[in-house]
NUMIKOL-303645 format. One record per residue (C-alpha): y, z, x; residue in one letter; residue number from 1. Coordinates in steps of 0.02 Angstrom, whole numbers, plus 50000, padded with zeros to 5 digits. Each point is the difference from the previous one (the first is absolute). Layout:
     y     z     x r   k
     Y     Z     X A NUM
...
//
This chain:
     y     z     x r   k
 61254 58197 47749 M   1
 49907 49859 49916 L   2
 50110 49862 50054 D   3
 49949 50097 50187 F   4
 49836 49989 49950 M   5
 49965 49821 49939 S   6
 50123 49930 50177 K   7
 49851 50115 50090 I   8
 49852 49904 49912 V   9
 50094 49829 50048 K  10
 50006 50037 50164 V  11
 49846 50065 50025 D  12
 49938 49834 49961 R  13
 50086 49919 50098 E  14
 49974 50067 50142 I  15
 49865 49938 50092 S  16
 49833 50115 50041 K  17
 49964 49927 50175 S  18
 50157 50075 50087 I  19
 50007 50176 50020 P  20
 50159 50088 49973 R  21
 50110 50110 50107 A  22
 49968 50151 49899 S  23
 49819 49984 49979 Q  24
 49992 49961 50211 V  25
 50089 50167 49996 L  26
 49894 50104 49920 I  27
 49855 49918 50068 D  28
 50068 50046 50186 Y  29
 50049 50171 49963 E  30
 49817 50032 49965 Y  31
 49930 49905 50161 W  32
 50126 50093 50090 I  33
 49955 50160 49941 K  34
 49818 49968 49986 R  35
 50017 49928 50195 K  36
 50120 50111 50089 Y  37
 50032 50157 49891 Q  38
 50198 49956 49983 V  39
 50105 49897 49851 S  40
 50205 50056 50018 G  41
 50094 49897 50114 A  42
 49884 49876 50028 Y  43
 49987 49976 49804 L  44
 50179 50014 49979 T  45
 50041 49860 50152 N  46
 49866 49875 49937 A  47
 50092 50002 49815 K  48
 50172 49956 50105 S  49
 49910 49868 50075 F  50
 49928 49938 49830 L  51
 50183 49996 49934 K  52
 50053 49875 50123 T  53
 49862 49892 49996 Y  54
 50022 49822 49940 E  55
 49891 49914 49866 E  56
 49914 49853 50056 N  57
 49977 50046 50176 G  58
 49892 50073 50113 N  59
 49999 50166 49985 V  60
 49902 50029 50180 Q  61
 50145 49914 50069 S  62
 50135 50074 49909 Q  63
 49912 50180 50062 L  64
 50002 49960 50170 A  65
 50177 49927 50021 D  66
 50057 50194 49907 Y  67
 49901 50087 50094 I  68
 50061 49911 50164 Y  69
 50179 50058 49950 E  70
 49969 50187 49966 R  71
 50013 50119 50129 N  72
 49847 50075 50096 A  73
 49957 50132 49872 S  74
 49998 49894 49850 L  75
 49917 49874 50084 R  76
 49853 50113 50026 S  77
 50019 50049 49813 I  78
 49992 49827 49944 L  79
 49864 49926 50113 N  80
 49868 50112 49892 R  81
 50090 49920 49856 F  82
 49965 49821 50090 L  83
 49824 50047 50034 R  84
 49977 50018 49832 F  85
 50059 49844 49938 V  86
 49884 49921 50129 E  87
 49843 50064 49933 S  88
 50056 49965 49814 K  89
 50043 49832 50083 N  90
 50169 49983 49871 F  91
 50071 49836 50015 S  92
 50137 49999 49857 F  93
 50044 50141 49892 L  94
 50090 50004 49833 I  95
 50153 50119 50026 N  96
 50023 50097 49863 D  97
 50098 50147 50077 L  98
 50173 49940 49996 N  99
 49974 49945 49793 E 100
 50071 50103 49884 P 101
 49841 50037 49922 K 102
 49872 50124 50035 L 103
 49910 50002 50152 P 104
 49806 50031 49908 V 105
 49862 49870 49955 S 106
 49922 50053 49859 N 107
 50062 49959 49828 L 108
 49982 50170 49906 Y 109
 50069 50097 50132 V 110
 50169 49883 49980 K 111
 50007 50021 49827 I 112
 49986 50185 50020 F 113
 50103 50011 50131 L 114
 50104 49894 49896 A 115
 49991 50102 49847 S 116
 50046 50162 50123 A 117
 50164 49956 50075 Q 118
 50091 50124 49910 D 119
 49894 50149 50046 R 120
 49994 49906 50191 L 121
 50173 49978 50025 R 122
 50022 49992 50182 S 123
 49925 49844 50094 S 124
 49906 50159 50125 G 125
 49899 50051 49851 S 126
 49951 49831 49932 M 127
 49941 49940 50172 S 128
 49888 50162 50024 I 129
 49917 49958 49830 Y 130
 49972 49845 50036 A 131
 49944 50005 50175 T 132
 49878 50157 49911 I 133
 49927 49881 49847 L 134
 49994 49847 50121 N 135
 49899 50105 50104 G 136
 49899 50050 49876 Y 137
 49949 49826 49914 F 138
 49972 49925 50179 L 139
 49866 50140 50016 S 140
 49917 49948 49821 I 141
 50004 49810 50043 K 142
 50142 49976 49871 D 143
 49890 50036 49847 D 144
 50082 50101 49873 I 145
 49795 50016 49935 S 146
 49977 50120 50148 R 147
 50127 50118 49980 I 148
 49899 50168 49951 N 149
 49976 50171 50059 K 150
 49888 49947 50152 R 151
 50119 49882 50087 T 152
 50153 50106 49947 G 153
 49928 50178 50092 A 154
 49948 49864 50136 K 155
 50177 49937 50030 Y 156
 50110 50139 49977 I 157
 49876 50147 50092 L 158
 49979 49885 50154 S 159
 49978 50110 50141 P 160
 50150 49906 50103 A 161
 50116 50066 49880 L 162
 50111 50154 50018 S 163
 50012 50131 49865 D 164
 50166 49934 49947 Y 165
 49930 49837 49988 T 166
 49867 50012 49893 K 167
 50115 50107 49878 R 168
 50110 49824 50003 L 169
 49852 49886 49961 Y 170
 49943 50098 49869 K 171
 50172 50018 49918 S 172
 50035 49804 50025 V 173
 49808 49948 49944 L 174
 50020 50132 49843 K 175
 50153 49921 49955 A 176
 49922 49815 49981 F 177
 49862 50084 49913 C 178
 50110 50086 49857 E 179
 50088 49822 49980 W 180
 49846 49913 49967 A 181
 49954 50128 49911 L 182
 50138 49981 49883 S 183
 49954 49826 49981 Y 184
 49826 50050 49960 H 185
 50056 50102 49843 T 186
 50143 49897 49928 A 187
 50009 49928 49828 I 188
 49966 49803 50037 T 189
 50114 49953 49859 S 190
 50120 50071 50069 D 191
 50006 49925 50180 L 192
 50082 49842 50030 S 193
 49912 49838 50057 R 194
 50032 50041 50179 E 195
 49941 50180 49977 E 196
 49838 49960 49893 K 197
 49955 49891 50167 M 198
 50025 50127 50120 I 199
 49898 50111 49859 K 200
 49845 49876 50019 R 201
 49999 50003 50195 G 202
 50013 50192 50003 L 203
 49850 50008 49894 K 204
 49877 49969 50159 R 205
 50049 50164 50042 I 206
 49903 50147 49895 S 207
 50100 50112 49918 N 208
 49876 50129 50081 Q 209
 50038 49944 50172 S 210
 50198 49996 49969 L 211
 49965 50211 49954 R 212
 49874 50032 50136 E 213
 50127 49932 50136 I 214
 50169 50096 49894 I 215
 49879 50170 50010 N 216
 49943 49981 50196 L 217
 50034 50158 50059 K 218
 50069 49990 50185 V 219
 49929 50187 50091 V 220
 50099 50032 50124 L 221
 49943 50180 50089 P 222
 50144 50132 50016 R 223
 49903 50106 50120 S 224
 50030 50054 50210 L 225
 49949 49847 50043 T 226
 50143 49893 49896 T 227
 50057 49853 50073 T 228
 50161 49923 49964 Y 229
 50044 49814 49981 H 230
 50126 50029 50145 K 231
 50024 50126 50142 D 232
 50182 50077 50003 S 233
 50076 50075 50170 L 234
 50034 50171 50051 T 235
 50197 50058 50028 S 236
 49959 49987 50189 K 237
 49938 49826 50002 Q 238
 50130 49951 49881 R 239
 50134 50056 50119 D 240
 49906 49898 50152 R 241
 49988 49858 49898 L 242
 50195 49988 49980 L 243
 50039 50042 50193 K 244
 49883 49858 50031 L 245
 50127 49880 49936 A 246
 50163 49965 50079 K 247
 50065 49866 49895 E 248
 50134 50080 49855 P 249
 49913 49871 49902 R 250
 49825 50053 50014 D 251
 50047 50193 49996 R 252
 50115 49954 49833 S 253
 49831 49936 49929 I 254
 49869 50106 50081 L 255
 50136 50148 49903 S 256
 50010 49942 49841 L 257
 49805 49966 49985 M 258
 49942 50184 50081 A 259
 50126 50104 49938 W 260
 50043 49931 49826 N 261
 49841 49921 49950 G 262
 50081 49816 49984 L 263
 49866 49873 49975 R 264
 49993 49830 50102 S 265
 50057 49901 49851 I 266
 50163 50126 49975 E 267
 50063 50018 50177 V 268
 49993 49785 50005 L 269
 50092 50012 49833 R 270
 50151 50129 50063 L 271
 50162 49947 49985 N 272
 50148 50061 50106 V 273
 50086 50054 49837 G 274
 49823 50103 49951 D 275
 50048 50120 50139 V 276
 50155 50133 49954 K 277
 50012 50074 50147 M 278
 50131 50123 49943 S 279
 49905 50067 49855 Q 280
 49835 50009 50104 G 281
 49910 49899 49866 K 282
 49889 49831 50034 I 283
 49978 49869 49806 A 284
 49812 49927 50030 I 285
 49953 49847 49909 W 286
 49818 50060 49946 G 287
 49844 49924 49998 K 288
 49974 49932 49821 G 289
 50175 50007 49960 K 290
 50154 49889 49984 S 291
 50162 49997 50105 E 292
 50097 50058 49872 K 293
 49891 50179 49980 S 294
 50001 50088 50183 K 295
 49965 50161 50027 D 296
 50131 50102 50071 T 297
 49918 50142 50125 I 298
 50049 50124 50132 K 299
 50021 49914 50203 L 300
 49937 50096 50101 S 301
 50087 50074 50145 S 302
 49905 49897 50145 V 303
 50026 49866 49901 C 304
 50182 50025 49988 K 305
 50013 50002 50181 R 306
 49893 49842 50041 E 307
 50083 49906 49869 I 308
 50175 50020 50050 T 309
 49955 49976 50205 K 310
 49918 49836 49938 Y 311
 50154 49920 49882 L 312
 50121 50057 50155 K 313
 49887 49878 50108 K 314
 49983 49857 49878 V 315
 50148 50022 49898 K 316
 49909 49931 49838 V 317
 50136 50006 49860 K 318
 49912 49924 49854 R 319
 49816 49927 49941 G 320
 49844 50062 50066 R 321
 49980 50156 50108 L 322
 49879 49917 50125 F 323
 50036 49819 49983 P 324
 49872 49866 50066 D 325
 49861 50151 49966 L 326
 49854 49943 49905 D 327
 49846 50077 49944 R 328
 49875 49926 50150 A 329
 50135 50049 50124 N 330
 50031 50176 49937 L 331
 49798 50056 49999 D 332
 49989 49923 50170 L 333
 50147 50115 50066 L 334
 49926 50143 49908 I 335
 49819 49984 50055 N 336
 50062 49960 50182 S 337
 50090 50170 50005 Y 338
 49817 50103 49941 F 339
 49906 49895 50137 K 340
 50147 50078 50108 R 341
 49952 50158 49918 L 342
 49823 50005 50042 R 343
 49951 50075 49818 V 344
 49843 49979 49930 K 345
 49951 49971 49855 G 346
 50060 49891 49815 K 347
 50166 49980 50048 F 348
 50103 49858 49924 T 349
 50190 49963 49973 P 350
 49961 50095 49824 H 351
 49922 50154 50090 S 352
 50212 50045 50044 L 353
 50018 50020 49828 R 354
 49841 50114 49988 H 355
 50065 50105 50164 T 356
 50179 50028 49911 A 357
 49917 50077 49847 G 358
 49877 50098 50081 Q 359
 50146 50070 50124 L 360
 50114 50024 49864 M 361
 49847 50107 49898 Y 362
 49947 50087 50166 E 363
 50188 50052 50009 K 364
 49994 50085 49850 R 365
 50106 49883 49891 I 366
 49961 50035 49806 P 367
 49873 49845 49951 L 368
 50120 49937 49860 E 369
 50126 49964 50158 L 370
 49875 49904 50095 V 371
 49965 49921 49820 Q 372
 50186 49944 49989 K 373
 50010 49954 50177 T 374
 49855 49901 49997 L 375
 50038 49925 49841 R 376
 49804 50020 49926 H 377
 49994 49971 49830 A 378
 49853 50124 49962 D 379
 49997 50164 50078 M 380
 49831 49987 50032 R 381
 50023 49873 50163 T 382
 50114 50139 50071 T 383
 49865 50132 49972 M 384
 49915 49894 50138 M 385
 50091 50087 50127 Y 386
 49965 50191 49940 A 387
 49819 49944 49996 Q 388
 49983 49927 50153 K 389
 50097 50164 50088 A 390
 49857 50100 49901 I 391
 49875 49901 50090 D 392
 50078 50005 50145 R 393
 50022 50176 50021 S 394
 49843 50072 49909 Y 395
 49899 50051 50164 F 396
 50158 50059 50086 K 397
 50040 50119 49850 R 398
 49819 50064 49971 L 399
 49925 50024 50189 K 400
 49951 50187 49947 R 401
 49959 49979 49845 F 402
//
């Protein structure tokens, strides 16, 4: 790990500060697009897709214009907003750090923290989430670690723009970073290596009290009749109508896997033909934060079994990915287009289909422990959300004559 940290320091010294990095541009764009249009999702995903293709030493605006010209109409509309952002910032050149085998973060201490947490954050997805959240916080304090304190931490974690779920996530990430920094404060200097002593000296710019105050910050979330949830879910009738809207066997298979079996988007993309055990009525899932060798096997719903059977008969895929040529951006666009056609109101995203699967399983009186196993929740408290949601929905109906 120390060799890794030494390389990070060397790279940081060599990179010119006058040219922005693609990873930082993405963070700035996410803030800009949310503030201006109250959206991110596909806009951020497609901006990242372009930046991965950006060739250094070429004009970023010209390359982006050419990239947009080659897309279809819907993607051109999405990417034109990114072009407006780039033009407003007057970027001419970028350092493309998205394809490099290093962490997409700008602050040295965040890089060292993530390097030390590699055993815990095993998947690239988890690492990316931690990097994005910490990058955003350091951006909010202008990359000055002496400004890490309760006030700036609370302002970042408890932003009104964040959902309840996201506030909890931000708190857990900042808490992990502060606990790591505090461990250097309390470490015996004589036991540290030369590089670790340098890290300790730098982290001394944050007071022990500030670190402990952030660790002890309370994210108070109301559990009342007016509780809001970070994702809405469909009713049983809405879910059935959603499937009827899809005519293509591929789309029907995807919708059934997400809305009946509760697969996440990344899990749908990772599915191989061999993962579907049709004769056994089972499916092996390469879950979030796990290796491909440790898949979870769950029961395949009858709806999924029917739709996947039809799909495989049509496409005749024998091996490899179940849905070849499908990526995250196109999957998000596909699901959101069906939500639009369904004309549902609320906070619906592709992940809402997973919530729909869990909510409807609970409402059909399937035991919570079986819902937990199907959705592969590590903690039963996550599964309990569906029970709480059902209670909140039915409270007034059940007590009309109270």
